[in-house]
N, C-alpha and C positions, 0 to 999 in steps of 0.2 A: 858274792853274787846275790841278787834279790831272791826271795824265797821261791822255790820251785813251783809252788802252787799259785803264784801271782798271775794275774790276768793282764796281758799287755795288748793294747790296741796298736796295730801297725797300719798306717795309711800308705797309699801308694804301693800296695802289696804286689801288684803285677808289674811294677817297674824293674829295670835292670838292677838297681841297688836294692829296691824295696823287697823283691822276692828273696834275694839272698839274705837280707836282714831278717825276714820272716823265718827262714830256715835256721839261722843262727839263734834266734830267740827260742825256737822250738827245741833245738839241740841243747840249749842251756837249761831246759826243764820248764820253761814258762808255758802257760796256756796262752794262746794267741787268738785275738779277734782281728781278722783281716778285713780292712775296709777296701771295697772294690766298687767300681762304677756300675757294673751290671752282672747279670748271671753268667755271661761268657767268661768274665774274669774268675769267677768261682770255679768253673769247670777247668780252666787252664791251670789253676793252682792245684786242684785236686788230682789232675792227671799227671802232673810232673813227678818224676821218679824220686826227687829229693823229699817231696811232701809225704809220700805214702807211709813211711814208718811213724808219722806223727799225726795222722788224721784224728785220733782220739783227743788230741790236745788243741784242735783247731776248730774255730767257728768263724762265721762270716757276717758282715753287715754291709748293706748297700748304701753308698753315698754317691748318688748320681752327679751332684753338682756341688763342688766344694765352695762355690761362691755364695750359696744360699746361707742366710744368717743362721738358720737352724740345721745346717748340713750335718753337724756332728752331735746334735742334742741327744739322740738315741745311742749313737755309737760309743759315746764316752761313759755311759752309765755303768757303774760297778767296776770299772777298770782300775787297776793299781798304778798303771803307768801307760804312757803313750810314746810311740816312736812315730814321729810325723815326717814322712818323706814326700807326701803328695804335693806336687808343685809343677807349674808349667815348664816344659823344656823347649829347646830350639827345634825339636823334631815335630813340626806342625804340618797339618795337611795343606795349608796355604801359607806362603811366606808373608809375614806381616811387613808393613812399611813403617817409616819414621812416624807417620800419623797414627798408626795403630799399635805401636809397641806398648804404650801404656795399657791399652785395653787388653791386649793378648798376653803380655808377659809380666808387667810390673803389678798391675792391680790384682790379677789372680794370685800371684805369689804372696803378696802382702795380705790380701783379704782372706785367702784360704787359711793362712796361718793364724791370723787374729780370730777367725771363726772357731778354730780349734781351741785356742786359749780361752775364749769366752765360754765355749761349751763346757770345757773342763771346770772352769771357775764356777759356773752356775749349776751344772747338773752332775758333777762327779766329785763329791767330797772325799771319795776314796783315793783319788789320784794324788800321788805324792811326787812324781817326777815325769817330766816330758823331755824327750830328746828330739831335737829338730835338725834336719839336714840343712846345713849351710853350704859353703864352698870357699875355696881360697879367694875367689873373686868377690866374696863378701867383705874382705878385710884390706884390700889394696885398690888403689886407683887403676881403672882399666888400662890407660896408656902405659902405666908402669909395668904391666904384665910383660911387655915386649921391649923394654928400654935397657935392660942389663945395667942398671945403675949401681949394682953392688949393695943395695940396701938389704938388710936382713929383717925378715918378717917372722913374727912368732904368734903365739896364741893371744897376745894382748893387742895386736895390731888392729886398727880400725880405720875407717874412712868415712867421710861425709857423703851425703846423697849425690848421685850423679846429676848433671844438668843436661837439658836438651840443647841441641840435638844429640842423641846418644851415639850416632855414627855407625850404626850397623846392628845386625841381629844379635851377635854374641856380646857386643857392648851393652845392648839393651837387656839381655839376659843377666849380665853381671850387675847392671843397675837394679834389677829386680831382686837379686840376692842381697845386695847392699841394703836396699830399702826394707827387706824382710827382716834381716838381722837387727837393723836399727829400730824398727817398729816393735820387734819382740822385746828387745832390751828396755825400750821405753815403757812398754806395757808392764813388765815386771817391776820396774822402778816406781811407776805411778799407781798401779792397781794392787800391788803386793798380794798376789793370789796365794792360796794355801799350798801350792805346789812349787817345786823348783824346776828350772829349765837348764839343760845343757845343749850345746850345739856341736855338731860334727862338721868340720870344714875340709872336705876332700879336694885333692887336685884332680887330674884327669884319670878317671876310673877305668881300669883295664881288667879284662878277665871274661870268663865264660858267662854268657847271658842265658841263664837256664830255661827261660820261657821262649827263647827264640826258636822259630821253626824253619827259617830260611836264612841264607847268608846275609841278605840285605838287612835283616833285623839286627844283626850284630853291628854292622857298619853304621847304623843310624845313631849309635851312641858315641861316647868319647873313645870307644874302641877303635874308631877310624884313625885316630892319631898314631896308633901302633900298626894297624893292619894296612892303612893306606899305602905307605911306602913299599910294603911287601907285595901288594897287588898292582903296583905301578902307577898310583896316583900321586900327584904333586900337591902337597898341603903345606900348612905352616906359614911362617915359623910358629912353634908351639913352646910354651914354657916347660921347663925341665921338671915337671911335677907329676909324675905318674904314681898310681897307687893301685894295689890289687883289690878287686871288688870284695873278696872275702874278708880282707882286713877292714875295709870301711864298714861292712855289715857288722862285723864283730865289735867294732868300736861303738856302734850305736847301742848294742846290748850291754857292753861293759859300762857305758856311761849311765845306765840305769841304776847301777849298784849304789845303795845308800852310803857305802863307805867312800864313794867318790863324791866330793863336794859338788853342790849345784852351782849354777851361775857361771859356768865355764864354757869355753870353746876349745875343742881339741882338733888338732891338725892331722889330716890323713895325707901324708906325703912320704913316699919311699925313697930309697937310695940317697938319703940326705939331700934331697932335691937336686941330684946329679944325673937324673935320667937323660940319656942321649937317644932320641927316638930312632935314629937310623941304625942303632945297634941291633935293631930287630932283624936286619939282614943276616948278621953273623949267628944270631940265635936260631933262626929258622934253618939256616944251613946245617947247623949242628943237630937240631931236634927233628927236622922234617926234610932230610936230604932228597927223598923221592919226589916230594912236592916241588922242590926247587928244580930238580932235573927234568920233570915233565912239564914245567912251565906254569903249574898252578900258582906258585909264588914266583913271579918273574923278577922281583927285586929291582924294578926299574923306576920306582917312584922316589919321592924325596919328602922329607919333613925336617927342615932345619930346626935346631934346638936353640931356644933362648934361655940363658942361665938365669933362673929366678931362685933366690936364696931363702930357704925357710929353716928356721931352727925349731924343730918340734921335739926337742929333748924333754920338755915338760910333759907333753902328751905321752911319750913312751914310758916315762916314769909313773905318771898318774894312773894310766890305764893298764900298764904292764903289757904293752903291745910291742911286738917286733914285726917290722914290715917285710913282706915278701919282696924279692928282687924283681927287677924289670924282666929278667929272663923267665922267672916263674909266671909273670903276668902275660908275656908274649906266648909262652908255651900253652897257657890255658886258652887264650882266645884263638890262636892260630890252630890249635888242635880241634876246637869246636868248629871252626870254619871248614876244616877238612871233613868233619863228620856230617855236616849238613849239605843238603842239595841246594842248587841255585834257587 
């Protein structure tokens, strides 16, 4: 593990994965500079129970707009490494259209990441490693996510840029992830910066959203893939690639280790990509029988599973990570759902 006194910049620190990653970095002994958009984000992080034991290791920097060229100029100064999670999601206040996907999803994803890389290159000679959040949708064609072709994907899989029309919100989100990974890898090849870059490519991230204050906050993320059927909604089909949020967060921190080679992508997929989403029914019957009996979990929804095959054996070996089961993931998020009010 990198030296306990190292200073790590974590962007997207108020996000679902971002906050858990911040905590994992603090637990590992790092000092953390958390980048947030506004003062409200600072207060949310400070007030969270998981943060309180580590306040002496934590500082904050405001980055209101990641699209500004100088967004990270100050944030990166003096840091030893960066975990860059800040990126647009599909949880937007207004649903974009085919005409605005580029503006709302693709350009912010690419520009925000390149701004980070440029800032570290110009203003942070101390930075030796940057870890960037990618996705399984970064490395496969969007239609193939649902085709059950039997193809096996691994850490070396890549795809070219998506073409317009993207064909929907989630396809455009995937196109943004592809464009960001491709742009980052091109930047490293052509600019040869003084730091190395690793990527973390998770599947559908499931687990407790520690900054959520109401049930709707949980469902706004990929947690909906597991919670939806439990609560009675019909979703999917969804690829068989769940992963526990704590595991994804820990992967980001492990990928900082100088003993782990740079220039790699690591896959966050549990159950050997054998997740069956509707197994959540049996899991909550076992773990939360009262909530099933009283109708809180009606178990009347559906989410058919599409088998997508990933071989992440290299990731497990290189990072020394073992992935939590789908049962552990569902137990975590369903338990939080019961703790929160509407």
